[in-house]
C-alpha positions as CSV (number, residue, x, y, z in Angstrom):
1,M,8.1,-87.5,-0.1
2,S,8.4,-83.7,-0.6
3,R,5.4,-81.6,0.3
4,N,4.5,-77.9,0.5
5,I,2.4,-77.3,3.6
6,L,0.7,-74.1,4.6
7,I,0.3,-73.7,8.4
8,T,-1.9,-70.7,9.2
9,G,-1.6,-69.0,12.6
10,G,1.9,-70.4,12.8
11,A,3.2,-67.5,14.9
12,G,0.6,-68.2,17.6
13,F,0.6,-70.4,20.6
14,I,-0.4,-73.8,19.2
15,G,0.7,-72.9,15.6
16,S,4.3,-72.2,16.6
17,H,4.6,-75.7,18.2
18,V,3.1,-77.3,15.0
19,V,5.5,-75.3,12.8
20,R,8.5,-76.2,14.9
21,L,7.5,-79.9,14.9
22,F,7.0,-80.1,11.1
23,V,10.1,-78.0,10.3
24,T,12.4,-80.2,12.4
25,K,10.7,-83.6,11.8
26,Y,10.2,-83.3,8.0
27,P,13.3,-81.6,6.4
28,D,12.0,-82.6,2.9
29,Y,8.8,-80.6,3.5
30,R,8.5,-76.9,2.6
31,I,6.7,-75.4,5.6
32,V,5.0,-72.0,4.9
33,N,3.9,-70.1,8.0
34,L,1.1,-67.7,7.2
35,D,0.2,-65.3,10.0
36,K,-1.3,-61.9,10.3
37,L,0.8,-61.1,13.4
38,T,-2.1,-59.7,15.4
39,Y,-1.6,-59.2,19.1
40,A,-1.3,-62.9,19.8
41,G,1.1,-63.7,16.9
42,N,4.8,-63.5,17.8
43,L,7.7,-64.5,15.5
44,A,9.9,-64.6,18.6
45,N,8.1,-68.0,19.3
46,L,10.0,-69.4,16.3
47,K,13.5,-67.9,16.7
48,D,15.1,-71.4,17.0
49,I,13.9,-72.4,13.5
50,E,13.5,-69.2,11.6
51,Q,16.7,-69.8,9.6
52,A,15.8,-73.3,8.6
53,E,16.1,-73.9,4.9
54,N,12.7,-75.6,4.7
55,Y,10.8,-72.7,6.5
56,S,9.2,-69.6,5.0
57,F,7.1,-66.9,6.6
58,E,4.3,-65.0,4.9
59,R,2.5,-62.1,6.7
60,C,-1.0,-62.2,5.5
61,D,-4.6,-61.8,6.7
62,I,-6.5,-65.0,5.8
63,C,-9.5,-62.8,4.9
64,D,-7.4,-61.3,2.0
65,Y,-8.4,-63.8,-0.6
66,E,-6.2,-62.5,-3.4
67,Q,-3.1,-62.6,-1.2
68,V,-4.0,-66.1,0.1
69,L,-4.5,-67.3,-3.5
70,A,-1.1,-65.8,-4.5
71,I,0.6,-67.6,-1.7
72,F,-1.0,-70.9,-2.7
73,R,0.3,-70.4,-6.2
74,K,3.7,-69.2,-5.2
75,Y,4.5,-72.2,-3.0
76,R,2.3,-74.8,-4.9
77,I,0.6,-75.6,-1.6
78,D,-0.7,-79.2,-1.4
79,G,-1.6,-79.4,2.3
80,V,-3.1,-76.9,4.7
81,I,-3.1,-77.1,8.5
82,H,-5.5,-74.3,9.5
83,L,-5.0,-72.9,13.0
84,A,-5.4,-69.2,12.5
85,A,-8.3,-67.9,14.5
86,E,-9.5,-65.4,17.1
87,S,-9.9,-67.6,20.2
88,H,-10.5,-65.6,23.3
89,V,-14.1,-65.9,24.5
90,D,-14.1,-62.6,26.4
91,R,-12.9,-60.7,23.4
92,S,-15.6,-62.4,21.3
93,I,-18.3,-61.1,23.7
94,K,-17.1,-57.6,23.2
95,D,-16.4,-57.8,19.5
96,P,-18.3,-60.6,17.8
97,F,-17.8,-59.1,14.3
98,T,-14.0,-59.6,14.3
99,F,-14.5,-63.3,15.3
100,A,-17.1,-63.8,12.5
101,R,-14.8,-62.2,10.0
102,T,-11.6,-64.0,10.9
103,N,-13.0,-67.4,11.9
104,V,-15.7,-67.8,9.3
105,M,-14.8,-65.6,6.3
106,G,-11.0,-66.3,6.8
107,T,-11.7,-70.0,6.7
108,L,-13.8,-69.6,3.6
109,S,-11.1,-67.6,1.9
110,L,-8.6,-70.5,2.5
111,L,-11.0,-73.1,1.3
112,Q,-11.8,-71.3,-1.9
113,A,-8.1,-70.6,-2.6
114,A,-7.4,-74.3,-2.1
115,R,-10.3,-75.3,-4.4
116,V,-9.2,-72.9,-7.1
117,C,-5.6,-74.0,-7.0
118,W,-6.2,-77.7,-6.7
119,D,-8.9,-77.6,-9.3
120,G,-10.4,-81.0,-8.6
121,D,-7.0,-82.7,-8.6
122,W,-7.3,-84.0,-5.0
123,A,-4.6,-86.6,-5.1
124,G,-2.1,-85.8,-2.4
125,K,-4.0,-82.8,-1.2
126,L,-5.5,-82.2,2.3
127,F,-7.2,-79.3,4.1
128,Y,-6.9,-79.9,7.9
129,H,-9.0,-77.6,10.0
130,I,-8.4,-77.3,13.8
131,S,-11.4,-76.5,15.9
132,T,-12.5,-76.5,19.5
133,D,-14.5,-78.5,21.9
134,E,-16.5,-75.4,22.7
135,V,-18.7,-75.9,19.6
136,Y,-20.3,-78.8,21.5
137,G,-21.8,-76.6,24.2
138,A,-21.7,-77.6,27.8
139,L,-21.9,-80.8,29.8
140,Q,-23.4,-81.6,33.1
141,F,-21.6,-83.2,36.0
142,D,-22.9,-86.6,34.9
143,G,-19.8,-88.3,33.5
144,T,-20.7,-87.7,29.9
145,L,-18.0,-86.8,27.4
146,F,-18.0,-85.0,24.0
147,T,-17.6,-87.5,21.2
148,E,-17.2,-86.9,17.5
149,T,-21.0,-87.3,17.1
150,T,-22.1,-84.9,19.8
151,K,-24.4,-82.3,18.3
152,Y,-23.2,-78.7,18.0
153,D,-24.6,-76.3,20.5
154,P,-22.3,-73.2,20.7
155,H,-23.0,-70.7,23.5
156,S,-20.5,-67.8,22.8
157,P,-19.7,-65.7,19.7
158,Y,-16.3,-67.4,19.6
159,S,-17.7,-71.0,19.6
160,A,-20.5,-70.0,17.2
161,S,-17.9,-68.7,14.7
162,K,-15.8,-71.8,15.0
163,A,-18.9,-74.0,14.6
164,S,-19.7,-72.1,11.4
165,S,-16.1,-72.6,10.1
166,D,-16.4,-76.3,10.8
167,H,-19.6,-76.5,8.7
168,F,-17.9,-74.7,5.8
169,V,-15.0,-77.2,5.8
170,R,-17.4,-80.2,5.8
171,A,-19.5,-78.5,3.1
172,F,-16.5,-78.2,0.8
173,H,-15.8,-81.9,1.3
174,D,-19.4,-82.9,0.6
175,T,-20.0,-80.4,-2.3
176,Y,-16.6,-80.4,-4.1
177,G,-15.0,-83.6,-2.9
178,M,-12.1,-81.6,-1.2
179,P,-10.1,-83.9,1.1
180,T,-10.7,-82.4,4.5
181,L,-10.2,-83.3,8.2
182,V,-11.6,-81.6,11.3
183,T,-10.3,-81.9,14.8
184,N,-11.8,-80.5,18.0
185,C,-9.4,-80.1,20.9
186,S,-9.7,-79.3,24.6
187,N,-8.0,-76.4,26.4
188,N,-4.3,-76.2,25.7
189,Y,-1.5,-75.1,28.0
190,G,2.3,-74.9,27.7
191,P,5.1,-72.5,26.5
192,Y,4.5,-69.5,24.3
193,Q,0.8,-69.0,25.2
194,F,-0.2,-65.3,25.1
195,P,-0.7,-64.1,28.7
196,E,-4.4,-63.3,28.4
197,K,-5.1,-66.9,28.9
198,L,-5.6,-68.4,32.4
199,I,-2.4,-70.3,33.1
200,P,0.3,-67.9,31.8
201,L,-1.7,-64.9,33.2
202,F,-1.8,-66.5,36.6
203,I,1.9,-67.5,36.6
204,N,2.8,-63.9,35.8
205,N,0.4,-62.5,38.4
206,I,1.6,-64.8,41.1
207,R,5.2,-63.9,40.4
208,H,4.4,-60.2,40.7
209,G,1.9,-60.5,43.6
210,K,-1.1,-59.3,41.5
211,P,-4.8,-60.5,41.9
212,L,-5.9,-63.8,40.4
213,P,-9.4,-63.1,39.0
214,V,-11.6,-66.2,39.1
215,Y,-15.0,-66.3,37.4
216,G,-17.9,-67.1,39.7
217,R,-16.7,-69.6,42.3
218,G,-14.3,-71.3,40.0
219,E,-16.5,-74.4,39.7
220,N,-16.3,-74.6,35.9
221,V,-14.5,-77.7,34.6
222,R,-12.2,-77.9,31.6
223,D,-10.2,-80.8,30.1
224,W,-6.5,-79.7,29.7
225,L,-4.0,-80.8,27.0
226,Y,-0.3,-80.1,26.9
227,V,0.4,-78.2,23.7
228,V,3.3,-80.4,22.6
229,D,0.9,-83.4,22.8
230,H,-1.6,-81.5,20.7
231,A,1.1,-80.8,18.0
232,R,1.9,-84.5,18.0
233,A,-1.7,-85.4,17.5
234,I,-2.0,-82.9,14.6
235,D,1.1,-84.6,13.0
236,T,-0.5,-88.0,13.4
237,I,-3.9,-87.0,12.1
238,F,-2.4,-85.1,9.1
239,H,-0.5,-88.1,7.9
240,R,-2.8,-91.0,8.9
241,G,-6.2,-89.6,9.5
242,K,-9.2,-90.7,7.4
243,V,-10.2,-88.1,4.9
244,G,-13.6,-86.5,5.6
245,D,-13.5,-87.6,9.2
246,T,-13.5,-85.8,12.6
247,Y,-11.3,-86.5,15.6
248,N,-11.5,-85.3,19.1
249,I,-8.2,-84.4,20.9
250,G,-8.3,-84.2,24.6
251,G,-6.1,-84.9,27.6
252,F,-8.4,-87.1,29.7
253,N,-7.6,-84.5,32.3
254,E,-10.6,-82.7,33.9
255,W,-10.0,-80.0,36.4
256,R,-12.2,-77.5,38.2
257,N,-10.8,-74.0,37.5
258,I,-10.3,-73.3,41.2
259,D,-8.4,-76.6,41.7
260,L,-6.2,-75.9,38.7
261,I,-5.4,-72.5,40.0
262,R,-4.3,-73.8,43.4
263,V,-2.0,-76.3,41.6
264,V,-0.5,-73.4,39.6
265,I,-0.1,-71.3,42.8
266,R,1.6,-74.1,44.7
267,T,4.0,-74.8,41.8
268,V,4.9,-71.2,41.2
269,D,5.4,-70.6,44.9
270,R,7.7,-73.6,45.3
271,L,9.8,-72.8,42.3
272,L,10.2,-69.2,43.5
273,G,11.3,-70.5,46.9
274,R,8.2,-69.4,48.7
275,S,6.0,-71.5,51.0
276,E,3.6,-73.6,48.9
277,G,0.2,-71.9,48.8
278,A,1.5,-68.6,50.1
279,S,-0.1,-66.8,47.1
280,E,-3.6,-68.2,47.6
281,H,-4.6,-64.8,49.1
282,L,-4.3,-63.4,45.6
283,I,-7.4,-65.3,44.5
284,T,-10.2,-62.8,43.7
285,Y,-13.6,-63.9,42.8
286,V,-15.3,-61.8,40.1
287,T,-18.6,-61.7,38.3
288,D,-19.1,-64.8,36.1
289,R,-18.6,-64.5,32.3
290,A,-21.8,-64.2,30.3
291,G,-22.8,-67.6,28.8
292,H,-20.0,-69.4,30.8
293,D,-20.2,-73.1,30.0
294,L,-20.2,-75.3,33.0
295,R,-18.1,-78.3,31.9
296,Y,-16.1,-79.5,28.9
297,A,-14.7,-83.0,28.6
298,I,-13.3,-84.6,25.5
299,D,-13.5,-88.3,24.6
300,S,-10.3,-89.1,22.6
301,R,-10.7,-92.8,22.5
302,K,-11.3,-92.8,18.7
303,L,-8.0,-91.1,18.1
304,K,-6.3,-93.6,20.5
305,D,-8.0,-96.7,19.1
306,E,-7.6,-95.8,15.4
307,L,-4.3,-93.9,15.2
308,G,-2.6,-94.9,18.4
309,W,-2.2,-91.4,19.9
310,E,-2.5,-90.6,23.5
311,P,-1.2,-87.8,25.8
312,S,2.4,-88.2,27.0
313,L,2.2,-86.1,30.2
314,Q,0.0,-86.1,33.2
315,F,-1.2,-82.6,34.2
316,E,1.1,-82.3,37.2
317,E,4.1,-83.0,35.1
318,G,3.0,-80.8,32.3
319,I,2.2,-77.9,34.6
320,E,5.6,-78.2,36.2
321,K,7.3,-77.9,32.8
322,T,5.0,-75.0,31.8
323,V,5.7,-73.0,35.0
324,R,9.4,-73.6,34.7
325,W,9.4,-72.4,31.1
326,Y,7.6,-69.1,32.0
327,L,9.8,-68.4,35.0
328,D,12.9,-69.2,32.9
329,N,11.8,-67.1,30.0
330,Q,10.7,-64.0,31.9
331,E,12.2,-61.8,29.2
332,W,9.7,-63.2,26.7
333,M,6.8,-62.5,29.1
334,D,8.2,-59.0,30.0
335,N,8.5,-58.0,26.4
336,I,4.8,-58.7,25.8
337,T,3.4,-57.2,29.0
338,S,5.7,-54.2,29.1
339,G,4.9,-52.9,25.7
340,E,8.1,-54.0,23.9
341,Y,6.0,-56.4,21.9
342,K,4.0,-53.5,20.6
343,K,7.2,-51.8,19.4
344,Y,8.1,-55.1,17.7
345,L,4.8,-55.1,15.9
346,Q,5.5,-51.5,14.7
347,I,8.9,-52.6,13.4
348,V,7.5,-55.5,11.3
349,G,4.5,-53.4,10.3
350,Q,1.0,-53.3,11.7
351,P,-1.8,-55.4,10.0
352,R,-3.9,-53.4,7.6
353,P,-6.7,-51.6,9.4
354,V,-10.3,-51.9,8.4
355,V,-11.9,-49.0,6.4
356,R,-15.4,-48.2,7.5
357,G,-18.1,-48.1,4.9
358,D,-18.5,-49.9,1.6
359,C,-14.9,-50.8,1.1
360,D,-13.0,-54.0,0.7
361,F,-10.5,-53.5,3.4
362,S,-8.4,-56.5,2.6
363,F,-6.5,-55.2,-0.4
364,G,-3.0,-54.0,0.2
365,S,-1.1,-51.1,-1.3
366,S,2.1,-52.8,-2.4
367,L,1.2,-52.8,-6.1
368,F,0.4,-49.1,-6.0
369,V,3.7,-48.4,-4.4
370,L,5.3,-50.5,-7.2
371,A,3.4,-48.4,-9.8
372,V,4.8,-45.2,-8.2
373,L,8.3,-46.6,-8.1
374,R,8.1,-47.5,-11.8
375,G,7.4,-43.9,-12.7
376,Y,3.6,-43.4,-12.6
377,V,2.7,-39.9,-11.4
378,L,1.0,-39.4,-8.1
379,P,-2.6,-38.3,-7.8
380,P,-3.3,-34.9,-6.3
381,P,-1.1,-34.1,-3.3
382,L,-2.1,-33.7,0.3
383,G,-4.5,-30.8,0.8
384,E,-5.8,-30.8,-2.7
385,K,-9.1,-32.2,-3.8
386,A,-9.1,-35.3,-5.9
387,G,-11.4,-35.5,-8.9
388,P,-14.2,-38.0,-9.3
389,D,-11.9,-40.0,-11.6
390,F,-9.6,-40.8,-8.7
391,C,-11.8,-41.3,-5.6
392,C,-14.2,-44.2,-5.9
393,G,-16.8,-42.5,-3.8
394,C,-16.7,-45.0,-0.9
395,G,-16.5,-42.3,1.7
396,A,-13.0,-43.2,3.0
397,S,-11.2,-39.9,3.5
398,F,-7.9,-41.7,3.0
399,C,-8.6,-42.0,-0.7
400,R,-7.7,-38.4,-1.3
401,T,-4.4,-38.4,0.6
402,V,-3.1,-41.9,0.2
403,A,-0.9,-41.3,-2.8
404,V,1.1,-38.4,-1.5
405,R,1.4,-40.1,1.9
406,T,2.9,-43.1,0.1
407,A,5.3,-40.8,-1.6
408,V,6.3,-39.3,1.7
409,V,6.9,-42.8,3.1
410,L,9.1,-43.6,0.1
411,Q,11.2,-40.5,1.1
412,G,11.6,-42.0,4.6
413,I,9.9,-39.1,6.3
414,L,7.1,-41.1,7.9
415,S,7.6,-44.4,9.7
416,E,4.0,-45.6,9.1
417,C,2.6,-46.3,5.7
418,F,-0.8,-44.7,5.6
419,S,-1.5,-46.3,2.3
420,A,-2.5,-49.4,4.2
421,F,-6.0,-47.8,4.3
422,L,-6.3,-48.1,0.6
423,S,-9.4,-50.1,-0.4
424,R,-9.7,-52.3,-3.4
425,R,-12.0,-50.0,-5.3
426,C,-9.9,-46.9,-4.4
427,F,-6.8,-48.8,-5.5
428,E,-8.3,-49.6,-8.8
429,A,-9.4,-46.1,-9.3
430,A,-6.0,-44.8,-8.3
431,V,-4.2,-47.0,-10.8
432,R,-6.5,-46.0,-13.6
433,H,-5.8,-42.3,-12.7
434,A,-2.1,-43.0,-12.6
435,V,-2.1,-44.7,-15.9
436,R,-4.0,-41.9,-17.6
437,C,-1.5,-39.4,-16.2
438,R,1.4,-41.5,-17.2
439,Q,0.1,-41.6,-20.8
440,A,-0.3,-37.8,-20.8
441,S,3.1,-37.2,-19.3
442,P,5.8,-39.8,-20.1
443,T,8.3,-38.2,-17.6
444,P,7.3,-39.0,-14.0
445,R,6.5,-36.0,-11.8
446,R,7.9,-36.1,-8.2
447,S,6.8,-32.6,-7.1
448,A,4.0,-33.9,-5.0
449,A,6.3,-35.7,-2.6
450,R,8.5,-32.6,-2.4
451,R,5.6,-30.3,-1.6
452,S,4.4,-32.6,1.2
453,S,7.8,-32.8,2.8
């Protein structure tokens, strides 16, 4: 059966493994990878399948509802596997607004686009939302496990944002009848993980003799799941899971942070030809993270009993494969940590930045560029004041210069498109102005771009 599946966050760590699995396993499916390509999204993760006939990539911010809706319509999406999210707890403590925007409003944007496009025709449709075990809060050292009925008790801005997104998914199922699934997974590890996370960070630091920062005394416990096993679980649940249900995905694999770190140290040392444990002196205990949950542990028996899934690797085997991959793919790591990855982002284009104030930051400038290319005159050039019929009054200084900067970009003078700052209301006002000028002057004027150059 042919399907058109949208996988969000497909250039990220878990997402790239899911995209690769679906592209290779289901050649009759059209797999659309939607990713904003923030710092943690890397198309190099998918070089091996990027030329596949059944694979397409769309760069998009999931909060940009209009663009998301257009992608749904373009590809006639009938299934969604939603992985795109801000996921680093430390970052959420420093910048909770970004996490609320992406994880909550981004999920709502996707849900609404699916609801509008599917329009009550739910046959063959599915919205599958991937969440985290952190929404459940923390466990004591009493042998208890998180089950699918554990009450939510998030303790960080990250887990609070994910809990909210979970509730929206379930609300769309209960309110509109949308076919949905939610899964909550434990900590993932494996190839292609961005090196801000514990295991790839420590592998790289051990290799280079850098400190290994450990929160508190390293007593916190996490359940670890090999990312390829997680991708297998997502595949199983997407095709065979019960609509409206929730499944926990875990590795039955609890480790204290300090014990896990010592396993990583011994493995890296051995594979580098060092004495096992020689790098333990790099362990550096640091002040504990605010709101650091003591223990997470997932009960995956429901998934095993109902759908037959279980992890394929024990942790020692998985960590061996993981360490070997990072050591064998040092160029991938070096490109990210050395700044080459930032150059790559500049080449493919940076995500549209947020405009402060009462603007809708999520609207792009591509249609305005198209209007210019089709002959509409430019609003006042750089340095001149725009009239009230052009600027929307939102307070964004870029309103008055965006048109001419766009023209300069079209001339190839600038490498960065400043029109990315264009807000929705500014865009609409600019188009109205351009249309009026076009009506007054049928021949396009190009003097603004020349004066700016």
